[in-house]
N, C-alpha and C positions, 0 to 999 in steps of 0.2 A: 631441226624440227621447228615448224611454225606452230605456235600456240594460238588457238582461237578462243576469244573470251571478251569480257568487258573489263571495267576498271578494277574490279575486285577479283582476284585470282584465287579461287578456293583451293584447287589442287596444288598450286604452288605454295599456298599458305600451309597446307598439310605437310608438304615435304620440307618446309622451312627455308625455301630459297628466298633470297632478298630481291632478286630481279622479278619484275612483273611485266609480262608482255601486254601491249595495248593494241587492240584491233578496233577498227571502225565497225559501225553497224551493230549496235547493242539492242537487238529486238527483244521483246518481252519474254520470248522463249529461248533466248540464246543460252547455250551452255557456258559454264565458266571456263576460263583458261585451264588447260590441263586435260581437256577432253582428248580422246584418241586423235592422233595426228591426222591431218587432212591428207588424203592421197594426193601424190604429186600429179598434176595434170599432164596429159600427153604432150609430147614435144610440139605437135602441130596445133596445140591450143584447143583441141576438140574436148567435149565434155567426157570425163571418165565414165566407165561403165558403172551404173548404179543398179544394184539388185533391188528391184521393186516388188519382189515376190510377196513379201509380208504385206506390203501396202495393198497389192492386188487382192490378196486373200481377205484382209479385213474389210476392204471396200465391197467385195462380193458378198460378205456376210452382213453388210449394213452396220458394222460396228464402228460408229462415228468416233467414240472415245479413243479406240486403239488406232484408228486412221490418223487422228490428230497427233497422237503420241509418236506414231511412226514417221509422220512428216517432220516433226520436230527433231527426231533422232537423225534422219537422213540429212536435214539441213545442217545439223551440227557436224556431221561427217563430211558433207559435200556442200560447202557454202555456195558454190555456183549452180547447184542443182535447183531446178524449179519444179514443183509438183505439177502434174497435169491440171489444166484449168477445169476440165470436166472429168471428175473422178469416175463417171459412168464408163469412160473409155477403158478403165482398168478391169472392168468386169465383162468386157465385150470380147472381140476377136483375140485380143492379146492374152486373154485368159482361157482360150480354147484348149480343149484336151489337157487339163491339168493332170499332173502325176497324182494318182489316188493316194499314194503314201504321203506325199507332201501335204495334201489336203487333210489327211488324218492327223499328221503331226501338228499342223496348225490348229486343228480342232482341239487336240489334247492340250496344246499350249494355251488356247483361249480359255479352257476349263481349269487352268492352273494345275494340271496333272503333269508336272515337270518330270518326275521320276519315270513316268510311263513314256514320255517323249524320249528321254535318254535311252531307255531300254529298247524302244523301237528303232532308234538310230543304230545302236550297237548290233541289234539283230540283222538289220539290212546290210551293214558294212561287213558282217561276218559272212553273209551269203554272197555279197558282191563287193569285194575289196576296192573296186574302182569307183564305187558310188560315194558321193559326198553330199551331205545335207546342205541346204541353202545357207550361205554365210550369214544372212540376216537372221535366220532361225537360231543358229549357233550363238550369235551375239545376243539375241533376245534371251536365250536360256541362261547365258552367262550373267546377264544383268539381273534376272530374277533370282538366281542363286546367290549372287553377291548381295542383293538387297536383303534376302533372308538372313544371310550370315551377319550382316551389319545390324539388322533389326534385333536378332537374337542377342548379339553382343551388347547392344544398347539396353535391352530389357533386363539383362543380368548384370549391368554395371561394369562390363569389360571395355572401358573407354579406350584403351590403347588399341584393342582389336578393332573397334569402330573406325579409328583413324587409319589403321593399316588397311582395312578393306576399302575405305574411301580412296586411299592413295593408289591402291591397285586397280580400282575401277572408277576412274574419274568421270566416266560417262554417266554415272548415277547422279552427278551433281548438277542437275538442271531443274528448271521450274516445273517439269513434269513429275519430279520426285521431291516435292517440298518437304514431306515428312522425313526423308533421308537427310536433307540438309539441316532440318531442325535437330536431328539426332547428332549429326556431326558438330553442330554448334554447341550442343550440350557437352559432347565429349571434350571439346576444347576447354569449356568452362570447368569441367570436373578434373581436368589435368592442369589447372592453373594457367590457362592461356586465354584470359578474358578478351584481350584485344583481337584474337582470331575469331572468338565467338562474335564479337562486334562486326568483324569483316563479313562473316557469313550472313548475318542479319542485314547488313548494309547491301550486300549483293541481292538478297531476296527483295528488299524494298526498292532497289533501283531497277530490277529487271523483271520481276514477276507481277502479273496483272490481277490475279484473283483478289478482290477486296477482303473476303473472309480470311484468306491465307495471310494477307498482309497484316491485318489486325491481329491475327493469332501469333504472328511473328513477334509483334511488340509485346503481346501478353507473355510470351515465353521469355522475352528479353527482361521483363520485369522481375522474373524469378531468378535470373542468372547474372545479370549485369548490374554494376553500380548505377545509381540513379542518374548521375551526370551523363553516362553513356546512353542510357535510355532516352533522356531528354534530347540528346544530340540526334538520335534516330528519328525524332518527330519531324525533322526538317524534310523528310522524304514523303510526307503526307501529300497525296494528290487531291487537290481540291476542284479540279476540272475534269472534263471527259465524261464518257458514258457511265463509268462506275467510280465516282469519286470516293475517297477514303473518309472515314469519320473516326478520328482518333481521340474524341472527347473523353471516352472512358479511360484511356491511358493517362491523359492529363489530369483527370479527376483522381485517379489512383495515386499519382505522384503527389498531388496536393494533400490527399488524405494521409499519406505517409509522412509528409512534412509536419502536419498538425499532430499526428500521433507522436512523433519524436518530441515535439514541443510540449505535448501533454504530460510527458514523463520528466520534464526538466523545467523547473521554474525560471531558469536563466535564459531559456530559449523562447522567442516570441514568434508566433505564426503571423503571416501577413493577413490583412483583411480579406484579400482575394481567396486565399486558401481556406480561411475560416468560413467564408461564404459558400465555398464548394461543399464543405462537410455539412454545413447547415442545410444545404439543398439535399444532400444525401439523407439527412435525418427526415426531411419532409417527404421525400419522394420514395423512400423504401420503408419497409416494416421490419428492418433488421436492427439488431441491438448494437452491432459493431460501431457504426458511426456515432451513435448516441453515447456509447461509452467513451469514445475518443474525445468527444466534445465535453463530456462530463469531467473527465480527468484533466482536460486542459483548463476548464474553469476552476476546478479545485486547486490546481497547482499555481494558478495565476490570480488568486485572491478573490474569487467570486463563489464562495461556497453555497450561497442561496441558489444561484443558477445551476450549480453542479448538482444540488439536491434534486431539483426538478428533473434534470436530465437522467440522473441515476434512477429516479422513480420511473421514468419512461422506459429506461433499459430493463428494469425489473418487469414491467408490463409486457415487454417484448422477449421475455425469457432470457434475459441477459445473464442469469445464473449468479455464481459466487462472486464474480468480479463486480457485477452491478451491486450486489449486497454489500461488498466491502466498501465500495465508493459511497453508498448511501449512508452507512454507519459513520464513515470518516467525515462526510459533509455535516451530519448531525453534530458530531463532536466539534468540528470547526465552528459551528454556529452556537456552541455552548449549550446545546440541548442534550446534555449528558444522560439524563434519565431516559429520554426517548431512544438515544443511541444504545444504551445498555439493553433495554427491552428488545429492540430490533435485532441487535447483534447476537443476543442470546439464542434466538430462533435459528440463526444461520451458523452457529459456532462450529458444528461438527461437519459442515459441508466441505470444507477445505482447510488446510493449515493456515492460510492467510485469514480466513474468517475467524478461526480460533484466536489468532494473534490480535486482531482488531478488537475482539470481545474483551480479551484480557486488558488491552490498553485502555479501552473505554471504561471498564470497571475500575481500573486503577485511577483514572482521572476523576471518575465520579466520587470515589472514596476520598480523594485528595483535596477536595474543595475546601476553601477556608472562608467563612466558617463551615463546619461540616453540615451537609444537608440532612434533613429528616427523612431517612429512608424507611420505606415500609418493610416489615419483616420478610415478606415474600421476595423482595429484591435481594436482601442479604442471603436468603435461603437459596437463591439462584447462584449468587457470586461465590459463596464459600466452597461448595463442592467442586466447582470448576477450577478454582484457584488451587485447591488441594490436589486434585487429580493431575493438574498440569505442573504442579510444583513451581509456580511462577513467583519468584522472590519479590519482584516489584509490587505485585498485588498483595502478597502476604504482608509486606511492610506497610502498604497502604491500609490494610485492615487493622494493623497494629495502631497506626496513627489515628484512624477513625475511632477505634475503641478508646484510645487515650483521650481524644478530644471530646468524647461523649462520656467521660468519667467511668469507663469500664476498664479499670486499671489492670486487674488480674488477667482479663481477656487480652488486653494489649500486650502484656508481658509474654503471654503464651504465643501470640502471633509473631512478635519480634524474635522470640526464640526459634520458632518454626522457620521463619524466613532465613535465619542464619544457617539452619541445617540445609536449606536449599541453595544458599549462596554464602559460603563461609566468609568471604571477604567484603560483605556488605556493611560498610561502616555506619550507614544510616540506621540499619536495623540494630546494630550493636549499640548505637547511641540510645535508641528507643528502649532497648533492654536495660541499659544502665539507668535510664530515667525512671522506668517503671519499677525496677527493683528498689531504687531509692525511695520512690513514693510509697511502696509497700513495706518499707523498713526491712527489706530482705538483705541484711548486711552481708551474708555469705554470697548470695547471688550477685550483689553489687560489686563486692570486692573481686569476685572472679572475673567479671567483665572488665573492670578497671585493670586488673593484672594482665589480661590478655591484650587490651587495646590501648593502654596509656601511651605507649610509644608510637602508635599509629594514628591516634585521633586526638587532636588538640582539645576538642570540646569535651571529650570524655575525661581527659586529664583535668581540665578546668572544673568539670562537674565534681570530680573527686576532691579537688583542692578547694572547692567552694567559691571559685572565681568565675564560673560560667555566667556570662551576661547576655549572650545572644545565641539562640539555638535555631535549628532549621524548622522544626514544627513543635507546637505547643498546644495544650488543651484549650479549646474555646469554652465559652460559657455553656453550661450544660442545658440542652433543650428540656422543656418541661416534660415531654414525652419523647423517648428515643427507642428505636428498635434495638434489641439486644443482639450483639454480634455473636454467632456461635464460636465457641473456643476452638483454637487450633488443636488443642489436645485437652484431655480431662484435667480439670483443676478444681480445687476446693472453692465452693461458693462462699461469698462474704456472709458473715453472720447477720441474721435478721433479729431485731429486737423482739423479745417475747412479749406479746401484747394481745389482749382479748379482742381488740378491734384494730387490726393492722391497717385497714384502709384509711382510717382517720389519721393515724400516726404517719402513714406514708405521705399523705397530703401535706402534713406538717413538715416532714423532712424535705419534700420537694420545694415547699414554699420557702423554707430556710435557705436552701441552696440557691434558688433563683433570686431571692431578695438580697442575699448577702454576698453576691459574687465579689463586689468591692464597694466600699462606701464612697459617696460623693458629698461630703459634708460642706465642701466649698461651693457656694452657689454659682460662682462664675465659671466653673468648669464647662458646663453646657454652653454658656455664651461664648467661651473661647473656641470651642469646637465649631459652633454654628458660624461664628464670624470668620474662622479660617476657611471653612468650606465656601462661604460666600465670596471670600477674596480669591480663592483659586478656581472656583467654578468647576467645569468639567475636567480641567487638567488634573484635579486632585485624584480622580479615579484612574488616570493613566499611570501604569507602572513606570517608575523612574528611579534611577540610582541617585540618592541624595548627595553623593560625593560631589564636591564642587559648589554646593549651595552655601550661601552665607549663613551665619548662625541664626539670624532672625527668619530668613526664608525657610531654613530647615525646621525651625520651631513651628512656623505656621503650617508647613506641610504635615508635620507630625500630628498637630491637633485636627487638621482636616481629615487625615486618615483615621483618626480615632472616631470622628463623627460618622464615617461610612463603615465603621466596624472592621477595619483592617489593622489590628493592633500590632502585628509583627512587622509590617512595613513601617508603622509609626515608630517602632523601636529604632529602626535604622535611621530614620530622620532625626529622632531625638538624640541619638549618638552623635550625628554630625553637628547638631546644635551645641551639645556639650563640648565637643572638640574645638569649635571655632567661635562660639558666642561669648558675649560679655558675662559677667558674674550673674547678673539678673537673668539673662537668657539661659545660662547653665542651670540655675536653680529651677526655672520653669521646665526645662527639658528633662531634668532628673525626676521631677514630680510627674510629668507626663509619661515618662518611660516606666515609672513604677506603676502607674495606673494601667498602662498597656499590659504589663506582665500580670497584674492582678486580674485583668479581664480574661486572661488565658489561664488563670489559676496557678501561675508559677510564683509561689510565694517566696521561695529562696532568691530567685532572680529579682523579684520586686524589692526585697530588702536590700540587696546589693545595689540596685539602681538608686534607691532612695539615699544611699550614703555617698553617691558620686558628686553631690553638691550640697552645701548647707541648706536646710529647710527651716521654715518658721516652726515654732512649737505647735501651732494648730495643725500644720500639715504632718509633722512627725507623729502626732497623736492619731490623726486620721489614717495615715498609711499603716502605722503599727497596728491599729485596731483591725483594719481590713486584712492585713497579712495574717494576724492571729485568728481571725474569723475563718479564713479559708483553710488554715492549717487544722483548726478544730473540726471543721466539716469533713475535710479529707480523711482525717484520722478516724472520725466516727463512721464514715462510709466503709472504711477498710477494716472496721472492727478493732481498732487500736484505742480502747476506751481510756486507758491511763493517759495516753498522749492527748486525747481529746480534753480531758479534765485539766491537764497542765496548760494547754493552750488557752482554754477558757479562763482559767485563774489568772494567767498572765494578762489576758485582754481586760479582765475586770479591774486590773490596776490602772488601766488607761481610761476606760469609759465604762459607764454603767452597763450591766448585762440585760438586754431586752428579753422579752418572754420567749421568743423563738429559740434563743440560745440557752435559756434556762431549761426548756424542755429537753434539748440535747443533753444538757448536764444531768438532768434527772434520769433519762434513759441510760446514760453511761453508768450512773450509780447502780441502776437496776442490773445491768449486764455484769457489773463487778460484784454483785451481791451485797452492796451497801444500801440495804432497803430503808433504813432509818433516814440516811441522808437524802435518798431519793424521795421519800415521803415529804420531808420538809420542803424540798424544792417544788414538788407538784402542788402542795397546799399553798405555797406562796404564789405560784402562778395562778392557781384557782381563784385567789382573792383579787387578782387584777383583771379578771374578765375572761380568761382563757379556760373557762370551766369545763367544756367538753374535752379538750385536749388533756387537761390536767386530770380529769376524772378517769380517762383511759389509762393513765399511768398508775393512779391509785388502785384501780381495779386489777391491773396486772400484778401489783405488789400483793394485793389481797389473795389472788389466786396462787401466787407462788408460795407465800408463807402459810397459807391456810388459816390466817387469822383475820378477824374483822377489825378494821381500824377506822376510827372516826376522827 
């Protein structure tokens, strides 16, 4: 059998044969190899008899499309056949006295009423057993029915059936049936034979002329073939002739895909040419897709400012939740956390990814050091969402934010709640240990230590009194701070009974802000300023101090104190203590104590002060500062006996100033020691604090119901 076809043999590929027959003459409408065998020419070399009845009929009806299709089919069957040069000849004498039944059958065929054609043929053969329908009509009917079976199988995903029908009816695989060939190509792909899919598309691009169908072939290839194979098919682009191809859209789509992959992986870099293609798409279309791709590319490649602009454009183009996610993440990358929280809150319920980014942004906002001054409405947004989502990281962040703003009871409750959401969260357990210790909750503290001592070194050190470096600590309390809603109901801290609470509240706030820690040594400020001048901008860059010399670490520590990053300063001072000279160690221990005092960590400050010998002046300074903070913390928590003990101990070191005398007086009031309180308030009144002292005296008068002068 002689196979007629071009370089790509579709029918042979379907059957899985390795051999491919090659024939010359690959016209644009040539069928692939595997078409019906060409009839053997007569021995005398004359042209075989060709049934042109269908061609005559279509010509007589003026049906140009079917005439061309029939010519293509006859050429496939009879390569040596030449259609009449003047098709009008087919509707002349040769068409005289046509069989009325044949004409009716072709009319039904033309109207795609195939079942009626079959019924009419059967009826005629029943009445006239010797009658045979035209061979061309039978072939045409077989082709139509095979095409229908193949199309139905393709539409329902029966890919093996598609290939079986194509194998049985190779005459379908011609450029006149491009849709059939596309379906066969897809069937190969769906049955894990991508190379044969490529072969079908290659045949179409090499042999079929319609520009729209050629472009559509590549568009289909984009959905089914790996990109390298699609790129290889671009070589068949016809750039000359009456109908040249334009495969620019395919090349642009491949570039877009490459940029999209790089937009999701910071380790991949797109070429300038591919980026330019996507930029052009952004400018030439009003779609959000290319903008999002470029936005994510810039975000993951270190340009959040440009990413923010692009995500804003995507939002304007109805980019939806993905654009909102990118916009919030770009704001976060630019450290505009307050803006990111407000924006992400509005989108949080649109998609799971939007909820995740909101929780991440809220956690980052709460975790800043020093803590930001958040408006009450911000916390009112964050807390219900965190609680509903049971997000342990944000619960822990609320705990540290409360701790850093001296809301110790609230901090304790948040750490406890975070642990119920994530039982193995060591950081929350540490926060719970720290807060229970600060609140003098011995039972709570011991319970945490008993559960975590073997799993957390810093909790064990806290229990043993040797903890010198912790993950997060309280910052200096802002003068005004929004109250964090508690994670669960808790007893409020006691409030001093006073007739004019506003005046005393001002006093308490002033005491806390003025007495965070003392700086009696005049050159502390000059040390910090000089260190920052020495290091310049590099001071603000996060750096592991390990490896620095003692003097370099000391300088870095003072510089970090100047820019109010005390916990990073602690690590630098630790390095200086470990590697420096005796003078450097003394300076570093002093600086480390001041850093802890700035974070209200009195126990850690006391331990740090003992790490190297200090002068008597410094010992007094640090001791007074530590006792001041202990007294203030105890007073805020309602532990008035501890307040008086700390103040008495401090008074042995340095004279007690009026602010602390007022704290002493109110502690006496809360303990019912009104005579002692009156003596203190009268002493303060004589030094010029008449209004504040008078408030205390009036409170005593109201409580006791006696008039005292």
